[in-house]
MMTF fields as JSON, N, C-alpha, C and O atoms, coordinates in Angstrom:
{
  "mmtfVersion": "1.0.0",
  "mmtfProducer": "UNKNOWN",
  "numBonds": 383,
  "numAtoms": 384,
  "numGroups": 96,
  "numChains": 1,
  "numModels": 1,
  "chainsPerModel": [1],
  "groupsPerChain": [96],
  "chainIdList": ["A"],
  "bondAtomList": [4, 2, 8, 6, 12, 10, 16, 14, 20, 18, 24, 22, 28, 26, 32, 30, 36, 34, 40, 38, 44, 42, 48, 46, 52, 50, 56, 54, 60, 58, 64, 62, 68, 66, 72, 70, 76, 74, 80, 78, 84, 82, 88, 86, 92, 90, 96, 94, 100, 98, 104, 102, 108, 106, 112, 110, 116, 114, 120, 118, 124, 122, 128, 126, 132, 130, 136, 134, 140, 138, 144, 142, 148, 146, 152, 150, 156, 154, 160, 158, 164, 162, 168, 166, 172, 170, 176, 174, 180, 178, 184, 182, 188, 186, 192, 190, 196, 194, 200, 198, 204, 202, 208, 206, 212, 210, 216, 214, 220, 218, 224, 222, 228, 226, 232, 230, 236, 234, 240, 238, 244, 242, 248, 246, 252, 250, 256, 254, 260, 258, 264, 262, 268, 266, 272, 270, 276, 274, 280, 278, 284, 282, 288, 286, 292, 290, 296, 294, 300, 298, 304, 302, 308, 306, 312, 310, 316, 314, 320, 318, 324, 322, 328, 326, 332, 330, 336, 334, 340, 338, 344, 342, 348, 346, 352, 350, 356, 354, 360, 358, 364, 362, 368, 366, 372, 370, 376, 374, 380, 378],
  "bondOrderList": [1, 1, 1, 1, 1, 1, 1, 1, 1, 1, 1, 1, 1, 1, 1, 1, 1, 1, 1, 1, 1, 1, 1, 1, 1, 1, 1, 1, 1, 1, 1, 1, 1, 1, 1, 1, 1, 1, 1, 1, 1, 1, 1, 1, 1, 1, 1, 1, 1, 1, 1, 1, 1, 1, 1, 1, 1, 1, 1, 1, 1, 1, 1, 1, 1, 1, 1, 1, 1, 1, 1, 1, 1, 1, 1, 1, 1, 1, 1, 1, 1, 1, 1, 1, 1, 1, 1, 1, 1, 1, 1, 1, 1, 1, 1],
  "groupList": [{"groupName": "MET", "atomNameList": ["N", "CA", "C", "O"], "elementList": ["N", "C", "C", "O"], "formalChargeList": [0, 0, 0, 0], "bondAtomList": [1, 0, 2, 1, 3, 2], "bondOrderList": [1, 1, 2], "singleLetterCode": "M", "chemCompType": "L-PEPTIDE LINKING"}, {"groupName": "SER", "atomNameList": ["N", "CA", "C", "O"], "elementList": ["N", "C", "C", "O"], "formalChargeList": [0, 0, 0, 0], "bondAtomList": [1, 0, 2, 1, 3, 2], "bondOrderList": [1, 1, 2], "singleLetterCode": "S", "chemCompType": "L-PEPTIDE LINKING"}, {"groupName": "THR", "atomNameList": ["N", "CA", "C", "O"], "elementList": ["N", "C", "C", "O"], "formalChargeList": [0, 0, 0, 0], "bondAtomList": [1, 0, 2, 1, 3, 2], "bondOrderList": [1, 1, 2], "singleLetterCode": "T", "chemCompType": "L-PEPTIDE LINKING"}, {"groupName": "LYS", "atomNameList": ["N", "CA", "C", "O"], "elementList": ["N", "C", "C", "O"], "formalChargeList": [0, 0, 0, 0], "bondAtomList": [1, 0, 2, 1, 3, 2], "bondOrderList": [1, 1, 2], "singleLetterCode": "K", "chemCompType": "L-PEPTIDE LINKING"}, {"groupName": "PRO", "atomNameList": ["N", "CA", "C", "O"], "elementList": ["N", "C", "C", "O"], "formalChargeList": [0, 0, 0, 0], "bondAtomList": [1, 0, 2, 1, 3, 2], "bondOrderList": [1, 1, 2], "singleLetterCode": "P", "chemCompType": "L-PEPTIDE LINKING"}, {"groupName": "VAL", "atomNameList": ["N", "CA", "C", "O"], "elementList": ["N", "C", "C", "O"], "formalChargeList": [0, 0, 0, 0], "bondAtomList": [1, 0, 2, 1, 3, 2], "bondOrderList": [1, 1, 2], "singleLetterCode": "V", "chemCompType": "L-PEPTIDE LINKING"}, {"groupName": "GLU", "atomNameList": ["N", "CA", "C", "O"], "elementList": ["N", "C", "C", "O"], "formalChargeList": [0, 0, 0, 0], "bondAtomList": [1, 0, 2, 1, 3, 2], "bondOrderList": [1, 1, 2], "singleLetterCode": "E", "chemCompType": "L-PEPTIDE LINKING"}, {"groupName": "ARG", "atomNameList": ["N", "CA", "C", "O"], "elementList": ["N", "C", "C", "O"], "formalChargeList": [0, 0, 0, 0], "bondAtomList": [1, 0, 2, 1, 3, 2], "bondOrderList": [1, 1, 2], "singleLetterCode": "R", "chemCompType": "L-PEPTIDE LINKING"}, {"groupName": "TYR", "atomNameList": ["N", "CA", "C", "O"], "elementList": ["N", "C", "C", "O"], "formalChargeList": [0, 0, 0, 0], "bondAtomList": [1, 0, 2, 1, 3, 2], "bondOrderList": [1, 1, 2], "singleLetterCode": "Y", "chemCompType": "L-PEPTIDE LINKING"}, {"groupName": "HIS", "atomNameList": ["N", "CA", "C", "O"], "elementList": ["N", "C", "C", "O"], "formalChargeList": [0, 0, 0, 0], "bondAtomList": [1, 0, 2, 1, 3, 2], "bondOrderList": [1, 1, 2], "singleLetterCode": "H", "chemCompType": "L-PEPTIDE LINKING"}, {"groupName": "LEU", "atomNameList": ["N", "CA", "C", "O"], "elementList": ["N", "C", "C", "O"], "formalChargeList": [0, 0, 0, 0], "bondAtomList": [1, 0, 2, 1, 3, 2], "bondOrderList": [1, 1, 2], "singleLetterCode": "L", "chemCompType": "L-PEPTIDE LINKING"}, {"groupName": "ALA", "atomNameList": ["N", "CA", "C", "O"], "elementList": ["N", "C", "C", "O"], "formalChargeList": [0, 0, 0, 0], "bondAtomList": [1, 0, 2, 1, 3, 2], "bondOrderList": [1, 1, 2], "singleLetterCode": "A", "chemCompType": "L-PEPTIDE LINKING"}, {"groupName": "ILE", "atomNameList": ["N", "CA", "C", "O"], "elementList": ["N", "C", "C", "O"], "formalChargeList": [0, 0, 0, 0], "bondAtomList": [1, 0, 2, 1, 3, 2], "bondOrderList": [1, 1, 2], "singleLetterCode": "I", "chemCompType": "L-PEPTIDE LINKING"}, {"groupName": "ASP", "atomNameList": ["N", "CA", "C", "O"], "elementList": ["N", "C", "C", "O"], "formalChargeList": [0, 0, 0, 0], "bondAtomList": [1, 0, 2, 1, 3, 2], "bondOrderList": [1, 1, 2], "singleLetterCode": "D", "chemCompType": "L-PEPTIDE LINKING"}, {"groupName": "GLY", "atomNameList": ["N", "CA", "C", "O"], "elementList": ["N", "C", "C", "O"], "formalChargeList": [0, 0, 0, 0], "bondAtomList": [1, 0, 2, 1, 3, 2], "bondOrderList": [1, 1, 2], "singleLetterCode": "G", "chemCompType": "PEPTIDE LINKING"}, {"groupName": "PHE", "atomNameList": ["N", "CA", "C", "O"], "elementList": ["N", "C", "C", "O"], "formalChargeList": [0, 0, 0, 0], "bondAtomList": [1, 0, 2, 1, 3, 2], "bondOrderList": [1, 1, 2], "singleLetterCode": "F", "chemCompType": "L-PEPTIDE LINKING"}, {"groupName": "GLN", "atomNameList": ["N", "CA", "C", "O"], "elementList": ["N", "C", "C", "O"], "formalChargeList": [0, 0, 0, 0], "bondAtomList": [1, 0, 2, 1, 3, 2], "bondOrderList": [1, 1, 2], "singleLetterCode": "Q", "chemCompType": "L-PEPTIDE LINKING"}, {"groupName": "ASN", "atomNameList": ["N", "CA", "C", "O"], "elementList": ["N", "C", "C", "O"], "formalChargeList": [0, 0, 0, 0], "bondAtomList": [1, 0, 2, 1, 3, 2], "bondOrderList": [1, 1, 2], "singleLetterCode": "N", "chemCompType": "L-PEPTIDE LINKING"}],
  "groupTypeList": [0, 1, 1, 1, 2, 3, 4, 5, 6, 7, 8, 2, 9, 1, 10, 2, 6, 10, 11, 6, 12, 10, 5, 3, 9, 9, 13, 10, 9, 6, 14, 15, 8, 6, 12, 11, 15, 6, 10, 16, 5, 14, 12, 14, 1, 5, 14, 16, 13, 13, 16, 7, 10, 4, 14, 11, 11, 12, 14, 5, 3, 2, 12, 14, 10, 2, 7, 12, 13, 7, 10, 11, 4, 0, 1, 5, 13, 11, 1, 3, 5, 17, 4, 11, 3, 3, 4, 3, 7, 12, 5, 1, 14, 7, 14, 13],
  "groupIdList": [1, 2, 3, 4, 5, 6, 7, 8, 9, 10, 11, 12, 13, 14, 15, 16, 17, 18, 19, 20, 21, 22, 23, 24, 25, 26, 27, 28, 29, 30, 31, 32, 33, 34, 35, 36, 37, 38, 39, 40, 41, 42, 43, 44, 45, 46, 47, 48, 49, 50, 51, 52, 53, 54, 55, 56, 57, 58, 59, 60, 61, 62, 63, 64, 65, 66, 67, 68, 69, 70, 71, 72, 73, 74, 75, 76, 77, 78, 79, 80, 81, 82, 83, 84, 85, 86, 87, 88, 89, 90, 91, 92, 93, 94, 95, 96],
  "secStructList": [7, 7, 6, 6, 7, 7, 7, 7, 7, 7, 7, 7, 7, 7, 2, 2, 2, 2, 2, 2, 2, 2, 2, 2, 2, 2, 6, 7, 7, 1, 1, 3, 3, 3, 3, 3, 3, 3, 3, 3, 3, 3, 3, 3, 3, 3, 1, 7, 4, 4, 4, 7, 3, 3, 3, 3, 3, 3, 3, 3, 3, 3, 3, 3, 3, 3, 3, 3, 1, 1, 7, 7, 6, 6, 3, 3, 3, 2, 2, 2, 2, 1, 7, 7, 7, 7, 7, 7, 7, 7, 7, 7, 6, 6, 7, 7],
  "xCoordList": [-31.647, -31.026, -32.18, -32.843, -32.565, -33.731, -33.157, -31.962, -34.055, -33.716, -33.152, -32.625, -33.133, -32.518, -30.855, -30.044, -30.69, -29.215, -28.321, -28.571, -27.346, -26.656, -25.371, -24.765, -24.916, -23.407, -22.412, -22.406, -21.332, -20.151, -19.503, -19.16, -19.384, -18.667, -17.286, -16.664, -16.697, -15.406, -14.809, -15.501, -13.497, -12.804, -11.702, -11.138, -11.219, -9.885, -9.335, -9.9, -8.002, -7.041, -5.833, -5.18, -5.577, -4.138, -2.967, -2.967, -2.134, -0.775, -0.456, -0.027, -0.553, -0.385, -1.385, -0.901, -2.692, -3.343, -2.928, -2.728, -2.804, -2.216, -1.007, -0.998, 0.075, 1.101, 0.978, 1.68, -0.346, -0.889, -1.392, -1.071, -2.122, -2.922, -1.742, -1.649, -0.868, 0.24, 1.091, 1.47, 1.351, 2.082, 1.519, 2.2, 0.24, -0.769, -0.786, -0.785, -0.801, -0.859, 0.383, 0.311, 1.343, 2.853, 3.028, 3.822, 2.446, 2.661, 4.035, 4.819, 4.206, 5.439, 5.026, 4.118, 6.013, 5.918, 6.858, 6.867, 7.658, 8.883, 9.514, 9.819, 9.693, 10.476, 9.581, 8.356, 10.261, 9.335, 9.465, 10.501, 8.17, 7.77, 6.931, 5.99, 7.277, 6.425, 5.955, 6.625, 5.302, 4.853, 5.617, 5.682, 6.339, 7.042, 6.274, 5.471, 6.495, 5.94, 6.961, 7.974, 6.624, 7.603, 6.705, 5.629, 7.517, 6.961, 7.631, 8.815, 6.892, 7.009, 6.853, 5.736, 7.864, 7.746, 7.657, 8.704, 6.829, 6.741, 6.85, 6.213, 7.623, 7.77, 7.612, 7.938, 7.027, 6.937, 5.945, 5.539, 5.54, 4.601, 3.585, 3.01, 2.873, 1.495, 0.668, 1.194, -0.596, -1.374, -1.882, -1.579, -2.647, -3.212, -2.116, -1.075, -2.305, -1.34, -0.785, 0.415, -1.387, -0.824, -0.168, 0.391, -0.227, 0.38, 1.091, 1.088, 1.703, 2.298, 3.671, 4.623, 3.581, 4.651, 5.508, 4.94, 6.758, 7.179, 6.31, 5.837, 6.232, 5.513, 5.839, 6.724, 5.432, 5.594, 4.378, 3.572, 4.181, 3.231, 3.868, 4.928, 3.276, 3.884, 2.831, 1.687, 3.306, 2.253, 2.777, 3.974, 1.642, 2.472, 2.637, 1.574, 3.672, 3.943, 3.465, 2.676, 3.99, 3.891, 3.608, 3.873, 3.05, 2.969, 3.562, 3.141, 4.23, 5.048, 5.279, 4.954, 5.895, 6.843, 8.084, 8.712, 8.563, 10.22, 10.403, 9.784, 11.375, 11.649, 12.743, 13.787, 12.401, 13.363, 13.937, 13.739, 14.644, 15.489, 15.0, 15.43, 14.074, 13.125, 11.803, 11.383, 11.0, 9.608, 9.698, 10.497, 8.755, 8.876, 7.365, 6.471, 7.138, 5.743, 4.508, 3.326, 4.9, 3.832, 4.269, 3.782, 5.101, 5.494, 4.42, 3.503, 4.724, 4.276, 5.188, 6.167, 4.841, 5.613, 4.978, 3.76, 5.603, 4.897, 4.762, 3.956, 5.692, 5.24, 3.763, 3.234, 3.256, 2.398, 1.184, 0.058, 1.433, -0.008, -0.3, -1.259, 0.466, 0.604, 1.472, 2.444, 1.037, 2.056, 2.035, 1.047, 3.045, 3.142, 2.316, 2.219, 1.87, 0.876, 1.928, 3.011, 1.3, 1.893, 1.385, 0.196, 2.41, 2.023, 1.04, 1.248, 0.137, -0.725, 0.007, 0.712, -0.184, 0.52, -0.568, -1.704, 0.068, -0.822, -0.81, 0.288, -1.899, -1.894, -2.397, -3.437, -1.721, -2.095, -3.023, -2.803, -4.056, -4.738, -4.311, -5.024, -3.131, -2.703, -1.966, -1.536, -1.752, -1.002, 0.378, 0.999, 0.983, 2.285, 3.098, 4.321],
  "yCoordList": [0.25, 0.283, 0.694, 1.66, -0.101, 0.401, 1.59, 1.859, 2.163, 3.475, 3.211, 4.189, 2.048, 1.903, 1.28, 1.143, 1.035, 0.861, 1.845, 2.531, 2.066, 3.339, 3.04, 2.011, 3.783, 3.487, 3.601, 4.383, 2.69, 2.985, 4.207, 4.358, 5.134, 6.286, 6.516, 7.51, 5.29, 5.378, 3.774, 2.873, 3.58, 2.46, 2.806, 3.865, 1.892, 1.929, 0.627, -0.458, 0.926, -0.577, -0.367, 0.677, -1.397, -1.313, -1.31, -1.72, -0.884, -0.895, -2.174, -2.22, -3.133, -4.54, -4.766, -5.209, -4.484, -4.651, -3.768, -4.373, -2.633, -1.461, -2.125, -2.044, -2.801, -3.467, -4.373, -4.574, -5.243, -6.519, -5.986, -6.45, -5.081, -4.301, -3.828, -4.273, -2.964, -2.594, -3.635, -3.413, -4.891, -5.799, -6.543, -6.967, -6.677, -7.161, -6.13, -6.505, -4.873, -4.041, -3.78, -3.42, -3.972, -3.967, -5.301, -5.32, -6.291, -7.819, -8.374, -9.067, -7.975, -8.575, -10.002, -10.212, -11.049, -12.233, -12.985, -14.205, -12.106, -12.471, -11.358, -10.298, -11.724, -10.615, -10.106, -10.198, -9.536, -8.781, -7.593, -7.066, -6.833, -5.632, -4.85, -5.412, -3.458, -2.874, -1.292, -0.642, -0.931, 0.339, 1.47, 1.587, 2.52, 3.62, 4.94, 5.104, 5.837, 7.146, 8.189, 8.203, 9.2, 10.081, 11.343, 11.699, 11.965, 13.101, 14.473, 14.521, 15.479, 16.878, 17.8, 17.817, 18.677, 19.617, 20.956, 21.48, 21.609, 23.07, 23.792, 23.478, 24.683, 25.597, 26.815, 27.312, 27.565, 29.09, 29.635, 28.783, 30.656, 31.091, 30.881, 31.144, 30.315, 30.161, 30.77, 31.499, 30.653, 31.485, 32.59, 33.084, 33.221, 34.719, 35.722, 35.532, 36.691, 37.878, 38.203, 38.459, 38.306, 39.042, 37.78, 38.023, 36.349, 35.204, 34.316, 33.088, 35.006, 33.935, 33.331, 33.96, 32.029, 30.964, 30.178, 29.743, 29.998, 28.918, 27.635, 27.082, 27.286, 26.056, 25.096, 25.515, 24.217, 23.268, 22.385, 22.08, 21.929, 21.519, 20.006, 20.055, 18.931, 17.656, 17.196, 16.965, 17.058, 16.267, 14.991, 14.756, 14.1, 12.86, 13.046, 13.149, 13.124, 13.452, 12.245, 12.386, 11.041, 9.754, 8.628, 8.658, 7.672, 6.299, 5.12, 5.044, 4.469, 3.239, 2.197, 2.098, 1.355, -0.035, 0.181, 0.996, -0.669, -0.727, -2.168, -2.845, -2.5, -3.895, -4.042, -3.39, -4.949, -5.297, -6.569, -7.337, -6.901, -8.186, -9.197, -10.286, -9.218, -9.997, -9.814, -8.671, -10.654, -10.236, -9.439, -9.65, -8.512, -7.443, -7.489, -7.993, -6.947, -7.042, -6.249, -6.574, -5.344, -4.882, -5.042, -4.28, -5.904, -6.41, -7.447, -7.993, -7.569, -8.836, -9.255, -8.607, -10.704, -11.938, -11.718, -11.889, -11.354, -11.157, -12.691, -12.933, -13.736, -14.879, -15.606, -16.583, -14.914, -15.72, -14.881, -15.375, -13.401, -12.727, -12.4, -11.678, -12.876, -12.875, -13.682, -13.286, -14.955, -16.096, -16.039, -15.592, -16.457, -16.356, -17.687, -18.814, -17.192, -18.289, -19.238, -18.943, -20.466, -21.592, -21.532, -21.402, -21.64, -22.002, -23.167, -24.243, -23.032, -24.003, -25.162, -24.998, -26.296, -27.372, -27.931, -28.314, -27.896, -28.314, -29.565, -30.119, -30.262, -31.995, -32.142, -31.593, -32.811, -33.379, -34.534, -35.387, -34.837, -36.014, -37.093, -38.069, -36.94, -38.221, -39.26, -40.233, -39.112, -40.061, -40.022, -40.989, -38.965, -38.832, -38.898, -38.793],
  "zCoordList": [-5.889, -4.274, -3.465, -3.84, -2.121, -1.421, -0.622, -0.504, -0.169, 0.676, 1.976, 2.508, 2.662, 3.613, 3.423, 4.339, 2.297, 1.99, 1.687, 0.696, 2.31, 2.057, 1.271, 1.573, 0.35, -0.06, 0.767, 1.718, 0.412, 1.651, 1.051, -0.121, 2.15, 1.887, 2.152, 1.777, 3.0, 3.099, 3.229, 3.702, 2.762, 2.836, 3.401, 3.123, 4.336, 5.152, 5.082, 5.22, 4.819, 4.947, 5.835, 5.83, 6.584, 7.504, 6.587, 5.427, 7.136, 6.31, 5.842, 4.689, 6.407, 5.764, 4.497, 3.455, 4.57, 3.661, 2.421, 1.368, 2.438, 1.634, 0.994, -0.234, 1.587, 0.963, 0.139, -0.852, 0.685, -0.211, -1.495, -2.59, -1.328, -2.67, -3.572, -4.716, -3.096, -3.913, -4.778, -5.927, -3.998, -4.35, -5.499, -6.433, -5.379, -6.637, -7.633, -8.806, -7.383, -8.417, -9.325, -10.5, -8.741, -9.212, -9.942, -10.882, -9.648, -10.229, -9.65, -10.299, -8.359, -7.636, -7.031, -6.227, -7.677, -6.937, -6.098, -5.935, -5.578, -4.694, -4.091, -4.637, -2.827, -1.815, -0.859, -0.928, 0.084, 1.138, 1.012, 0.606, 1.424, 1.132, 2.166, 2.726, 2.453, 3.306, 3.045, 2.244, 3.425, 2.97, 3.386, 4.609, 2.573, 2.593, 2.484, 1.566, 3.358, 3.004, 2.903, 3.602, 1.875, 1.637, 2.067, 1.588, 3.196, 3.837, 3.425, 3.092, 3.462, 3.189, 4.292, 4.809, 4.828, 5.808, 5.669, 5.289, 5.838, 5.905, 7.231, 8.237, 7.149, 8.493, 8.26, 7.182, 9.346, 9.436, 10.441, 11.232, 10.57, 11.968, 11.904, 10.848, 12.983, 13.097, 13.94, 14.78, 13.939, 15.086, 14.841, 13.755, 15.579, 15.298, 15.266, 15.894, 14.615, 14.777, 15.719, 15.616, 16.881, 18.269, 19.078, 20.148, 18.557, 19.318, 18.342, 18.428, 17.407, 16.476, 16.934, 17.396, 16.72, 17.247, 16.181, 15.18, 16.354, 15.071, 15.177, 16.171, 13.682, 13.731, 12.521, 11.775, 12.289, 11.226, 10.815, 11.694, 9.458, 9.015, 8.34, 7.715, 8.486, 7.73, 6.915, 7.308, 5.634, 4.794, 4.097, 3.927, 3.667, 2.967, 1.624, 1.012, 0.947, -0.292, -1.139, -2.073, -0.76, -1.795, -0.782, 0.42, -1.443, -0.475, -1.381, -2.535, -1.065, -2.103, -1.298, -0.115, -2.02, -1.404, -1.349, -2.025, -0.398, -0.27, 0.066, 0.888, -0.731, -0.672, 0.456, 0.457, 1.397, 2.544, 2.569, 1.628, 3.553, 3.337, 3.986, 3.605, 5.032, 5.558, 5.939, 5.764, 6.43, 6.999, 8.339, 9.251, 8.286, 9.331, 9.88, 9.201, 11.119, 11.549, 10.548, 10.656, 9.731, 8.883, 7.506, 6.671, 7.15, 5.727, 5.116, 5.73, 3.9, 3.286, 2.54, 2.171, 2.19, 1.598, 0.212, 0.187, -1.007, -2.319, -2.967, -3.865, -2.372, -3.023, -2.424, -2.955, -1.239, -0.589, -0.813, -0.758, -1.108, -1.467, -2.639, -2.91, -3.457, -4.945, -5.685, -6.328, -5.552, -6.233, -7.628, -8.211, -8.241, -9.756, -10.251, -9.766, -11.199, -12.05, -12.741, -13.245, -12.621, -13.328, -14.67, -14.964, -15.517, -16.84, -17.103, -16.542, -17.805, -18.476, -19.143, -20.138, -18.576, -19.402, -20.526, -20.246, -21.981, -22.992, -23.171, -23.237, -23.284, -23.209, -24.681, -25.046, -25.414, -26.594, -26.722, -25.861, -27.589, -27.381, -28.174, -28.405, -28.611, -29.381, -28.656, -29.276, -27.16, -26.526, -26.496, -26.056, -26.932, -27.077, -25.414, -25.32]
}
C-alpha cells in the first residue's frame, strides 16, 4: 500500500441499500421488505446541577427487516434484489 493511499475509514449505506444487504444476508427471495428500527427511550433530569431539566435520550436498540404488503419508497422487492437461483439442469450425453 502506497503512502498516498488511505484505507477507507467509514462505510455508509442508504436505508434501501441496507434493506438489500439484509435481504441477501437472510437469503430472502420473495416479498417486499423495509428497514425497521427498535428504539429505546430513557428519561431523567439533564443539565448542570443548578439548571437541571427533564430530558430524554433515544437509542437504537435493533435494526431489522419488516415484511410489508406492497412496495414503498424505501422498501425493496426481494425477488429483484436477491432472485432465487434456478436449479442446474443435468444433461446426459446419451441423447435421451
